[in-house]
SEVODREN-874911 format. One record per residue (C-alpha): residue in one letter; x, y, z. Coordinates in nm, 3 decimals. Each point is the difference from the previous one (the first is absolute). Last residue first. Layout:
N
REC, residuo, east, north, up
REC, A, X, Y, Z
...
***
This chain:
575
REC, residuo, east, north, up
REC, X, -0.909, 0.334, -4.041
REC, X, -0.364, -0.011, 0.008
REC, X, -0.014, -0.172, 0.326
REC, X, -0.146, -0.313, -0.138
REC, X, 0.260, -0.029, -0.257
REC, X, 0.290, 0.105, 0.224
REC, X, -0.126, -0.332, 0.230
REC, X, -0.046, -0.224, -0.307
REC, X, 0.350, 0.076, -0.102
REC, X, 0.183, -0.031, 0.303
REC, X, -0.173, -0.327, 0.135
REC, X, -0.288, -0.046, 0.189
REC, X, -0.109, -0.331, -0.093
REC, X, -0.352, -0.051, -0.146
REC, X, -0.361, 0.022, 0.169
REC, X, 0.003, 0.402, -0.041
REC, X, -0.255, 0.179, 0.196
REC, X, -0.069, 0.358, -0.074
REC, X, -0.175, 0.157, 0.311
REC, X, 0.310, 0.296, 0.004
REC, X, 0.255, -0.279, -0.017
REC, X, -0.051, -0.358, 0.061
REC, X, 0.241, -0.284, 0.039
REC, X, 0.032, -0.358, -0.019
REC, X, -0.371, -0.071, 0.034
REC, X, -0.089, -0.324, 0.105
REC, X, 0.320, -0.014, 0.186
REC, X, 0.231, -0.302, -0.017
REC, X, 0.282, 0.181, -0.134
REC, X, 0.119, 0.345, -0.048
REC, X, 0.286, 0.197, -0.133
REC, X, 0.078, 0.357, 0.023
REC, X, 0.300, 0.078, -0.230
REC, X, -0.061, 0.372, -0.031
REC, X, -0.245, 0.220, 0.162
REC, X, -0.087, 0.384, 0.028
REC, X, -0.320, 0.025, 0.180
REC, X, -0.168, 0.359, -0.110
REC, X, -0.272, -0.185, -0.162
REC, X, -0.220, -0.027, 0.261
REC, X, -0.151, -0.206, 0.270
REC, X, 0.311, -0.293, -0.017
REC, X, -0.095, -0.385, 0.113
REC, X, 0.259, -0.206, -0.102
REC, X, 0.017, -0.387, 0.024
REC, X, -0.377, -0.020, 0.080
REC, X, -0.239, -0.291, 0.075
REC, X, 0.217, -0.238, 0.179
REC, X, -0.057, -0.385, -0.059
REC, X, 0.309, -0.069, 0.133
REC, X, 0.297, 0.270, -0.097
REC, X, 0.325, 0.085, -0.149
REC, X, 0.083, 0.347, -0.029
REC, X, 0.320, 0.122, -0.140
REC, X, 0.088, 0.390, 0.010
REC, X, 0.296, 0.125, -0.211
REC, X, -0.148, 0.332, 0.011
REC, X, -0.308, 0.214, 0.158
REC, X, 0.077, 0.349, -0.035
REC, X, -0.265, 0.284, 0.205
REC, X, -0.037, 0.361, -0.058
REC, X, -0.321, 0.176, 0.005
REC, X, -0.242, -0.223, 0.217
REC, X, -0.344, 0.134, -0.035
REC, X, -0.129, -0.340, 0.046
REC, X, 0.108, -0.310, 0.189
REC, X, 0.288, -0.236, -0.104
REC, X, -0.066, -0.369, 0.099
REC, X, 0.276, -0.268, -0.025
REC, X, -0.003, -0.397, 0.035
REC, X, -0.399, -0.050, 0.022
REC, X, -0.128, -0.362, 0.105
REC, X, 0.267, -0.004, 0.320
REC, X, 0.308, -0.191, -0.050
REC, X, 0.123, -0.287, -0.188
REC, X, 0.355, 0.161, -0.052
REC, X, 0.022, 0.356, -0.056
REC, X, 0.383, 0.154, -0.097
REC, X, 0.079, 0.324, -0.037
REC, X, 0.280, 0.183, -0.220
REC, X, -0.155, 0.341, 0.001
REC, X, -0.275, 0.181, 0.143
REC, X, 0.068, 0.418, -0.011
REC, X, -0.230, 0.211, 0.144
REC, X, -0.035, 0.385, -0.063
REC, X, -0.370, 0.030, 0.170
REC, X, -0.165, -0.107, 0.307
REC, X, -0.396, 0.119, -0.015
REC, X, -0.174, 0.150, 0.292
REC, X, -0.261, 0.139, -0.235
REC, X, -0.019, -0.286, -0.221
REC, X, 0.283, -0.324, -0.057
REC, X, 0.138, -0.230, 0.236
REC, X, 0.298, -0.214, -0.146
REC, X, -0.098, -0.385, 0.124
REC, X, 0.271, -0.229, -0.056
REC, X, -0.092, -0.395, 0.110
REC, X, -0.361, 0.080, -0.035
REC, X, -0.324, -0.130, 0.196
REC, X, 0.180, -0.241, 0.276
REC, X, -0.113, -0.383, 0.034
REC, X, 0.284, -0.146, -0.201
REC, X, 0.243, 0.203, 0.139
REC, X, 0.267, -0.281, -0.061
REC, X, 0.264, 0.176, -0.239
REC, X, 0.164, 0.327, -0.026
REC, X, 0.333, 0.106, -0.120
REC, X, 0.150, 0.376, -0.045
REC, X, 0.260, 0.060, -0.165
REC, X, -0.032, 0.395, -0.040
REC, X, -0.308, 0.176, 0.156
REC, X, 0.076, 0.420, -0.040
REC, X, -0.221, 0.240, 0.149
REC, X, 0.034, 0.363, -0.126
REC, X, -0.297, 0.111, 0.205
REC, X, -0.275, -0.094, 0.259
REC, X, -0.302, 0.197, -0.001
REC, X, -0.212, -0.274, 0.220
REC, X, 0.092, -0.305, -0.175
REC, X, 0.256, -0.247, -0.085
REC, X, -0.127, -0.327, 0.123
REC, X, 0.171, -0.360, -0.020
REC, X, -0.178, -0.321, 0.102
REC, X, -0.359, 0.126, -0.101
REC, X, -0.293, -0.090, 0.216
REC, X, -0.274, -0.275, -0.122
REC, X, -0.070, -0.171, 0.353
REC, X, 0.351, -0.074, 0.066
REC, X, -0.095, -0.332, 0.086
REC, X, 0.280, -0.239, 0.073
REC, X, 0.047, -0.323, -0.189
REC, X, 0.252, 0.104, -0.237
REC, X, 0.180, 0.180, 0.249
REC, X, 0.233, 0.245, -0.142
REC, X, 0.346, 0.069, -0.133
REC, X, 0.115, 0.358, -0.061
REC, X, 0.338, 0.063, -0.123
REC, X, 0.168, 0.363, -0.066
REC, X, 0.322, 0.028, -0.210
REC, X, -0.031, 0.389, -0.027
REC, X, -0.223, 0.241, 0.169
REC, X, 0.039, 0.339, -0.077
REC, X, -0.207, 0.291, 0.163
REC, X, 0.061, 0.370, -0.133
REC, X, -0.324, 0.158, 0.161
REC, X, -0.210, -0.128, 0.293
REC, X, -0.356, 0.077, 0.046
REC, X, -0.121, -0.364, 0.015
REC, X, 0.197, -0.317, -0.076
REC, X, -0.120, -0.311, 0.129
REC, X, 0.192, -0.369, -0.017
REC, X, -0.084, -0.318, 0.033
REC, X, -0.344, 0.076, 0.139
REC, X, -0.260, -0.161, 0.255
REC, X, -0.339, 0.209, 0.054
REC, X, 0.016, 0.202, 0.337
REC, X, -0.336, 0.034, 0.170
REC, X, 0.127, -0.239, 0.313
REC, X, 0.305, 0.220, 0.063
REC, X, 0.183, -0.278, 0.257
REC, X, -0.250, -0.273, -0.048
REC, X, 0.187, -0.015, -0.349
REC, X, -0.089, -0.133, -0.357
REC, X, 0.301, -0.139, -0.190
REC, X, 0.303, 0.078, -0.177
REC, X, 0.145, -0.324, -0.142
REC, X, 0.385, 0.029, -0.036
REC, X, 0.131, 0.343, -0.158
REC, X, 0.330, 0.024, -0.085
REC, X, 0.275, 0.264, -0.066
REC, X, 0.330, 0.035, -0.183
REC, X, 0.002, 0.363, -0.056
REC, X, -0.216, 0.295, 0.111
REC, X, 0.088, 0.335, -0.044
REC, X, -0.248, 0.296, 0.148
REC, X, 0.022, 0.380, -0.097
REC, X, -0.258, 0.241, 0.087
REC, X, -0.306, 0.086, 0.230
REC, X, 0.080, 0.306, 0.130
REC, X, -0.190, 0.279, -0.220
REC, X, -0.313, -0.212, 0.045
REC, X, -0.296, 0.102, -0.218
REC, X, -0.289, 0.178, 0.216
REC, X, -0.299, -0.193, 0.019
REC, X, -0.282, 0.016, -0.231
REC, X, 0.141, -0.195, -0.270
REC, X, 0.021, -0.252, 0.254
REC, X, 0.325, -0.180, 0.157
REC, X, 0.177, 0.268, 0.200
REC, X, -0.147, -0.081, 0.325
REC, X, 0.220, -0.340, 0.105
REC, X, 0.310, 0.059, -0.202
REC, X, 0.045, -0.369, -0.150
REC, X, 0.258, -0.280, -0.043
REC, X, -0.106, -0.323, 0.151
REC, X, 0.219, -0.313, -0.105
REC, X, -0.169, -0.364, 0.133
REC, X, -0.316, 0.139, 0.074
REC, X, -0.186, -0.248, 0.234
REC, X, 0.346, -0.174, 0.082
REC, X, 0.033, -0.381, -0.043
REC, X, 0.320, -0.035, -0.079
REC, X, 0.213, 0.336, -0.135
REC, X, 0.371, -0.053, -0.070
REC, X, 0.241, 0.286, -0.076
REC, X, 0.280, 0.034, -0.208
REC, X, 0.109, 0.401, -0.091
REC, X, -0.280, 0.239, 0.146
REC, X, 0.165, 0.342, -0.091
REC, X, -0.196, 0.316, 0.155
REC, X, 0.024, 0.362, -0.144
REC, X, -0.314, 0.110, 0.184
REC, X, -0.222, -0.031, 0.274
REC, X, -0.287, 0.226, -0.015
REC, X, -0.042, 0.352, 0.150
REC, X, -0.264, 0.037, 0.260
REC, X, -0.362, 0.075, 0.049
REC, X, -0.156, -0.270, -0.209
REC, X, 0.190, -0.255, 0.178
REC, X, 0.327, -0.148, -0.174
REC, X, 0.117, -0.299, -0.157
REC, X, 0.239, -0.263, -0.121
REC, X, -0.158, -0.349, 0.134
REC, X, 0.216, -0.310, 0.001
REC, X, -0.193, -0.317, 0.095
REC, X, -0.316, 0.177, 0.070
REC, X, -0.280, -0.143, 0.201
REC, X, 0.255, -0.242, 0.153
REC, X, -0.028, -0.384, -0.036
REC, X, 0.394, -0.034, -0.098
REC, X, 0.311, 0.226, -0.038
REC, X, 0.325, -0.036, -0.168
REC, X, 0.301, 0.224, -0.047
REC, X, 0.305, -0.028, -0.277
REC, X, 0.069, 0.378, 0.008
REC, X, -0.202, 0.301, 0.065
REC, X, 0.167, 0.330, -0.034
REC, X, -0.129, 0.306, 0.114
REC, X, 0.063, 0.349, -0.150
REC, X, -0.261, 0.192, 0.132
REC, X, -0.297, -0.037, 0.258
REC, X, -0.264, 0.290, -0.007
REC, X, -0.265, -0.198, 0.152
REC, X, 0.046, -0.370, -0.037
REC, X, 0.228, -0.289, -0.075
REC, X, -0.177, -0.298, 0.140
REC, X, 0.124, -0.332, 0.021
REC, X, -0.221, -0.303, 0.138
REC, X, -0.312, 0.221, -0.021
REC, X, -0.273, 0.020, 0.236
REC, X, -0.297, 0.219, -0.142
REC, X, -0.251, -0.134, 0.201
REC, X, -0.361, 0.053, -0.048
REC, X, -0.153, -0.351, 0.160
REC, X, 0.053, 0.102, 0.358
REC, X, 0.054, 0.362, 0.021
REC, X, 0.363, 0.065, -0.004
REC, X, 0.326, -0.031, 0.231
REC, X, -0.117, -0.377, 0.041
REC, X, 0.091, -0.115, -0.342
REC, X, 0.143, -0.312, 0.153
REC, X, 0.303, 0.017, -0.285
REC, X, 0.089, -0.367, -0.137
REC, X, 0.316, 0.048, -0.174
REC, X, 0.309, 0.220, -0.040
REC, X, 0.356, -0.123, -0.150
REC, X, 0.308, 0.159, -0.044
REC, X, 0.303, -0.019, -0.253
REC, X, 0.014, 0.350, -0.043
REC, X, -0.109, 0.367, 0.091
REC, X, 0.192, 0.299, -0.083
REC, X, -0.106, 0.318, 0.090
REC, X, 0.144, 0.321, -0.171
REC, X, -0.250, 0.240, 0.129
REC, X, -0.291, 0.027, 0.269
REC, X, -0.337, 0.181, -0.011
REC, X, -0.169, -0.315, 0.118
REC, X, 0.156, -0.363, -0.007
REC, X, -0.189, -0.334, 0.082
REC, X, 0.088, -0.349, 0.094
REC, X, -0.241, -0.244, 0.125
REC, X, -0.293, 0.225, -0.080
REC, X, -0.302, 0.066, 0.241
REC, X, -0.099, -0.224, 0.311
REC, X, 0.315, -0.240, -0.068
REC, X, -0.067, -0.375, 0.080
REC, X, 0.338, -0.070, -0.178
REC, X, 0.356, 0.140, -0.058
REC, X, 0.352, -0.135, -0.170
REC, X, 0.300, 0.207, -0.052
REC, X, 0.277, -0.116, -0.197
REC, X, 0.124, 0.367, -0.086
REC, X, -0.114, 0.311, 0.083
REC, X, 0.218, 0.302, -0.106
REC, X, -0.026, 0.341, 0.075
REC, X, 0.104, 0.312, -0.175
REC, X, -0.226, 0.255, 0.104
REC, X, -0.270, 0.065, 0.236
REC, X, -0.248, 0.313, -0.020
REC, X, 0.039, 0.318, 0.190
REC, X, -0.204, 0.215, -0.185
REC, X, -0.365, -0.153, -0.127
REC, X, -0.052, -0.024, -0.368
REC, X, -0.216, 0.292, -0.209
REC, X, -0.116, -0.074, -0.368
REC, X, -0.329, -0.119, 0.075
REC, X, -0.157, 0.138, 0.312
REC, X, 0.110, 0.060, 0.382
REC, X, -0.054, -0.332, 0.101
REC, X, 0.348, -0.049, 0.182
REC, X, 0.106, -0.283, 0.232
REC, X, 0.225, 0.122, 0.256
REC, X, 0.372, -0.078, 0.087
REC, X, 0.031, -0.166, -0.367
REC, X, 0.046, -0.361, -0.037
REC, X, 0.099, -0.358, -0.017
REC, X, -0.281, -0.196, 0.168
REC, X, 0.092, -0.338, 0.045
REC, X, -0.242, -0.308, 0.168
REC, X, -0.301, 0.281, -0.076
REC, X, -0.306, 0.065, 0.187
REC, X, -0.107, -0.188, 0.346
REC, X, 0.316, -0.225, -0.072
REC, X, -0.024, -0.369, -0.005
REC, X, 0.354, -0.110, -0.048
REC, X, 0.262, 0.153, -0.200
REC, X, 0.330, -0.188, -0.038
REC, X, 0.336, 0.137, -0.036
REC, X, 0.303, -0.112, -0.242
REC, X, 0.151, 0.319, -0.066
REC, X, -0.153, 0.378, 0.061
REC, X, 0.273, 0.238, -0.117
REC, X, -0.063, 0.389, 0.014
REC, X, 0.168, 0.297, -0.136
REC, X, -0.189, 0.331, 0.082
REC, X, -0.254, -0.079, 0.263
REC, X, -0.320, 0.240, -0.012
REC, X, -0.256, -0.243, 0.120
REC, X, 0.131, -0.379, 0.028
REC, X, -0.278, -0.199, 0.128
REC, X, 0.013, -0.378, 0.088
REC, X, -0.221, -0.189, 0.137
REC, X, -0.286, 0.250, -0.046
REC, X, -0.284, 0.166, 0.236
REC, X, 0.112, 0.370, -0.122
REC, X, 0.082, 0.137, -0.323
REC, X, -0.309, 0.196, -0.029
REC, X, -0.361, -0.074, 0.173
REC, X, -0.033, -0.276, 0.257
REC, X, -0.024, -0.353, -0.049
REC, X, -0.157, -0.290, 0.104
REC, X, -0.358, 0.042, -0.111
REC, X, -0.297, -0.185, 0.123
REC, X, 0.164, -0.083, 0.354
REC, X, -0.069, -0.365, 0.058
REC, X, 0.286, -0.098, 0.216
REC, X, 0.258, 0.304, -0.017
REC, X, 0.270, -0.189, 0.178
REC, X, -0.003, -0.273, -0.296
REC, X, 0.137, 0.279, -0.240
REC, X, 0.342, -0.086, 0.161
REC, X, 0.195, 0.191, -0.221
REC, X, 0.244, -0.265, -0.060
REC, X, 0.367, 0.092, -0.139
REC, X, 0.184, -0.310, -0.120
REC, X, 0.368, 0.030, 0.002
REC, X, 0.334, 0.043, -0.204
REC, X, 0.081, 0.333, -0.096
REC, X, -0.131, 0.363, 0.100
REC, X, 0.273, 0.258, -0.165
REC, X, -0.003, 0.403, 0.082
REC, X, 0.212, 0.273, -0.200
REC, X, -0.207, 0.272, 0.030
REC, X, -0.243, 0.192, 0.219
REC, X, -0.287, 0.273, -0.032
REC, X, -0.027, 0.331, 0.172
REC, X, -0.390, -0.075, 0.027
REC, X, -0.013, -0.376, 0.010
REC, X, 0.276, -0.036, 0.260
REC, X, 0.104, -0.342, 0.164
REC, X, -0.083, -0.211, -0.315
REC, X, -0.206, -0.264, 0.041
REC, X, -0.067, -0.353, 0.172
REC, X, -0.343, -0.117, 0.098
REC, X, -0.214, 0.317, -0.105
REC, X, -0.277, 0.057, 0.279
REC, X, -0.329, 0.132, -0.122
REC, X, -0.221, -0.292, 0.191
REC, X, 0.157, 0.072, 0.327
REC, X, 0.256, -0.255, 0.170
REC, X, -0.100, -0.180, 0.264
REC, X, 0.012, -0.343, -0.122
REC, X, 0.365, 0.086, -0.108
REC, X, 0.104, 0.003, -0.350
REC, X, 0.247, -0.305, -0.103
REC, X, 0.344, -0.024, -0.088
REC, X, 0.103, -0.327, -0.130
REC, X, 0.359, -0.160, -0.081
REC, X, -0.042, -0.351, -0.124
REC, X, -0.285, 0.021, -0.210
REC, X, 0.192, 0.210, -0.219
REC, X, 0.361, 0.050, 0.053
REC, X, 0.276, 0.022, 0.251
REC, X, -0.070, 0.356, 0.124
REC, X, 0.101, 0.361, -0.168
REC, X, -0.059, 0.338, 0.089
REC, X, 0.273, 0.227, -0.151
REC, X, -0.041, 0.375, 0.120
REC, X, 0.213, 0.352, -0.165
REC, X, -0.353, 0.176, 0.065
REC, X, -0.228, -0.067, 0.273
REC, X, -0.237, -0.290, 0.006
REC, X, -0.297, -0.031, 0.216
REC, X, -0.120, -0.333, 0.123
REC, X, -0.381, -0.056, 0.099
REC, X, -0.164, -0.121, 0.292
REC, X, 0.224, -0.278, 0.083
REC, X, -0.004, -0.369, -0.006
REC, X, 0.304, -0.210, -0.102
REC, X, -0.056, -0.367, -0.135
REC, X, 0.317, -0.206, 0.004
REC, X, 0.314, -0.026, -0.230
REC, X, 0.244, 0.307, 0.048
REC, X, -0.043, 0.364, -0.080
REC, X, 0.331, 0.152, -0.086
REC, X, 0.015, 0.354, 0.036
REC, X, 0.268, 0.176, -0.219
REC, X, 0.005, 0.363, 0.109
REC, X, 0.105, 0.353, -0.132
REC, X, -0.344, 0.082, 0.193
REC, X, -0.110, 0.211, 0.284
REC, X, -0.071, -0.281, 0.224
REC, X, -0.065, -0.349, -0.191
REC, X, 0.065, -0.205, 0.297
REC, X, -0.163, 0.223, 0.249
REC, X, -0.328, 0.038, -0.186
REC, X, 0.008, -0.354, -0.080
REC, X, -0.012, -0.100, 0.363
REC, X, -0.217, 0.248, 0.107
REC, X, -0.301, -0.165, -0.256
REC, X, 0.126, -0.358, 0.131
REC, X, -0.357, -0.074, 0.114
REC, X, 0.041, -0.352, 0.119
REC, X, -0.229, -0.279, -0.103
REC, X, 0.097, -0.150, -0.324
REC, X, 0.327, -0.140, 0.161
REC, X, 0.209, 0.204, -0.193
REC, X, 0.187, 0.166, 0.308
REC, X, 0.162, 0.368, -0.056
REC, X, 0.173, 0.107, 0.321
REC, X, 0.228, 0.232, -0.156
REC, X, 0.295, -0.278, -0.124
REC, X, -0.302, -0.186, -0.141
REC, X, -0.040, 0.289, -0.272
REC, X, 0.348, -0.096, -0.134
REC, X, 0.270, 0.253, -0.057
REC, X, 0.206, 0.146, -0.286
REC, X, 0.210, 0.313, 0.043
REC, X, 0.110, 0.286, -0.212
REC, X, -0.217, -0.052, -0.312
REC, X, 0.092, 0.315, -0.239
REC, X, 0.223, -0.188, -0.231
REC, X, -0.315, -0.287, -0.021
REC, X, -0.247, 0.276, -0.117
REC, X, 0.249, 0.153, -0.256
REC, X, 0.092, -0.345, -0.162
REC, X, -0.433, -0.021, 0.023
REC, X, 0.009, 0.352, -0.199
REC, X, 0.253, -0.123, -0.252
REC, X, -0.243, -0.265, -0.113
REC, X, -0.294, 0.226, 0.003
REC, X, 0.208, 0.216, -0.239
REC, X, 0.070, -0.280, -0.217
REC, X, -0.352, -0.115, -0.002
REC, X, -0.115, 0.334, -0.152
REC, X, 0.032, -0.192, -0.366
REC, X, -0.300, -0.234, 0.100
REC, X, 0.062, -0.353, 0.041
REC, X, -0.022, -0.329, -0.208
REC, X, 0.216, -0.301, 0.103
REC, X, 0.082, -0.169, -0.327
REC, X, 0.317, -0.132, 0.120
REC, X, 0.209, 0.216, -0.161
REC, X, -0.197, 0.307, 0.143
REC, X, -0.308, 0.133, -0.156
REC, X, -0.074, 0.415, 0.033
REC, X, -0.315, 0.166, -0.017
REC, X, -0.012, 0.372, -0.101
REC, X, -0.220, 0.277, 0.102
REC, X, -0.334, 0.112, -0.125
REC, X, -0.045, 0.403, 0.010
REC, X, -0.188, 0.154, 0.265
REC, X, 0.227, 0.189, 0.233
REC, X, -0.252, 0.283, 0.074
REC, X, -0.352, -0.032, -0.122
REC, X, -0.170, -0.073, 0.334
REC, X, 0.040, 0.358, 0.105
REC, X, 0.050, 0.008, 0.391
REC, X, -0.250, -0.003, 0.270
REC, X, -0.059, -0.056, 0.382
REC, X, 0.156, 0.299, 0.184
REC, X, 0.006, 0.259, -0.244
REC, X, -0.330, -0.063, -0.160
REC, X, -0.137, -0.033, 0.332
REC, X, 0.116, 0.336, 0.065
REC, X, -0.132, 0.159, -0.336
REC, X, -0.339, -0.154, 0.059
REC, X, -0.050, 0.181, 0.342
REC, X, -0.034, -0.215, 0.317
REC, X, -0.326, -0.110, 0.122
REC, X, -0.012, -0.324, -0.194
REC, X, 0.364, -0.134, 0.069
REC, X, -0.157, -0.328, 0.200
REC, X, -0.273, -0.040, -0.282
REC, X, 0.276, 0.026, -0.259
REC, X, -0.061, 0.290, -0.227
REC, X, -0.140, -0.035, -0.401
REC, X, 0.288, 0.221, -0.156
REC, X, -0.056, 0.197, -0.342
REC, X, 0.129, -0.188, -0.273
REC, X, 0.377, 0.068, -0.134
REC, X, 0.061, 0.141, -0.333
REC, X, 0.315, -0.181, -0.046
REC, X, -0.150, -0.283, -0.135
REC, X, -0.149, 0.195, -0.271
REC, X, 0.315, 0.042, -0.165
REC, X, 0.012, -0.367, -0.077
REC, X, 0.110, -0.305, 0.124
REC, X, 0.004, -0.354, -0.112
REC, X, 0.067, 0.066, -0.401
REC, X, -0.271, -0.119, -0.193
REC, X, 0.151, -0.185, -0.322
REC, X, 0.356, 0.011, 0.140
REC, X, -0.152, -0.203, 0.308
REC, X, -0.083, -0.329, -0.229
REC, X, 0.310, 0.012, -0.191
REC, X, 0.263, 0.042, 0.319
REC, X, -0.211, -0.270, 0.179
REC, X, 0.010, -0.234, -0.290
REC, X, 0.440, 0.039, -0.005
REC, X, -0.021, 0.013, 0.367
REC, X, -0.193, -0.347, -0.002
REC, X, 0.207, -0.157, -0.237
REC, X, 0.329, 0.105, 0.177
REC, X, -0.176, -0.168, 0.293
REC, X, -0.044, -0.340, -0.180
REC, X, 0.333, 0.003, -0.126
REC, X, 0.149, 0.050, 0.351
REC, X, -0.245, -0.313, 0.101
REC, X, 0.185, -0.208, -0.285
REC, X, -0.261, -0.185, -0.192
REC, X, -0.006, -0.362, 0.114
REC, X, -0.366, -0.026, 0.005
REC, X, -0.205, -0.228, 0.237
REC, X, -0.189, 0.258, 0.145
REC, X, -0.122, -0.201, 0.287
REC, X, 0.376, -0.129, 0.088
REC, X, 0.141, 0.353, -0.070
REC, X, -0.287, 0.092, 0.297
REC, X, 0.115, -0.308, 0.220
REC, X, 0.363, 0.129, -0.001
REC, X, -0.034, 0.341, 0.079
REC, X, -0.247, -0.072, 0.244
REC, X, 0.231, -0.259, 0.202
REC, X, 0.114, 0.280, 0.222
REC, X, -0.380, 0.057, 0.095
REC, X, -0.008, -0.328, 0.239
REC, X, -0.349, -0.079, 0.037
REC, X, -0.080, -0.006, 0.397
REC, X, -0.327, 0.176, -0.067
REC, X, -0.128, -0.266, -0.258
REC, X, 0.063, 0.032, -0.413
REC, X, -0.222, -0.294, -0.158
REC, X, 0.063, -0.081, -0.337
REC, X, -0.271, -0.200, -0.166
***
């Protein structure tokens, strides 16, 4: 089976994903199809309503708990319902995929180059790449007040942290050739590389061509390797406008390899976002492993582009043992307009997790185009924590996710989070979600303990699964499960699915769901029990075909042992 190690070259992801998909369909056509499905889906229940303007009372940050609420609101929070329309995607003549606003980034890159008035080598300021010398002062002198391109040659350069002012270009000779490593005496909360002013913000910063080693070994057997907030990471951009991180490796950080963030994380409640977020930041060809929390994460930031990158093998040491939500790529609280293009993850808790904590706004307007998840516990995990149950408040901000040409291979149980069961896809609380061209390949010998492969649940709404292929999950319970009951999902569309020699039940539709459509689904089982089982007659079925199941389909407890063609289904449902 395919194995992606920590030195996997993510520039090969686009080709690798295409080889696994095995279809010649043009990527531009796929994206246009996703956009069309999304438009139809979101029109059924628009993403944002007047209710969103009725912002909830604030729950205070502990560090501001003695301030009046009105001051906290002004300092920390802004409405989350601003600028929420999905942006467009562009495909160039070579098939490269970009957000439409990359043109602005390109102009600002040229602007950066025009502002640089000197190029220096950090060695000229006394730096020594011997893996022993403290080079903190040498980097400070070389960087100065910015408007500089700083070259870092081959070697291992020890530092207690590097702060980059605006108009700075820090460049090495490549991953594994130039290494910047955190000093043994650096505090736990140190950011190895970050921008100089988190409060006022910085702009136009490039970090390129190096490995960043957070040196977690210096902490010994510390129970937790990180401190609160956006600390303890290899690279942090906090309140940065126009940033580029290219060809960089993050190694063993206490928290994150790469954090694109606001000055402070914000937990003022669903409906608010932190001020001083980052915007227009591009991470390309970055690798990361050994991270205590997430490989790449974003918080309360806008217009983020993550491409051709690979995250794998977290340590999970920022969390309690066995309860580590360590994701390869996490689009977290309040993030908006984020593009993930041709990335890969392996052996993480979540391959891609799009989410929010219960007391923060959800990430929204996220596009995944080409992703390969290998042996992650939950390949794609979309959720707004604390907004799942019927007794929870409905999420005001969990909207608008599009995924095209994505792959989940052999999700597994993980010691990172021992109580979490493997899934290829989970959608919880989010509305307006389109998953188009999705391949899921299981290990036929692996014991999935009867759990579902795809779970649409916990008040998810307006979800489309289109062109889905599932095979080889022989010991899972059901291939596609839409959960009913008090926390039921609703308005679900399953189109053009092929399920081959997988679980004993292809599709399961729970009770109480008001609107669900299933069409052009073919399920080929081996000693299966049910092809399709639906709890009520609200299920609208056309073109469902099942072979190799004891009962091809069961609607409202009525079994039928003939193929479920259009005519028969219509008769069963009383149409």
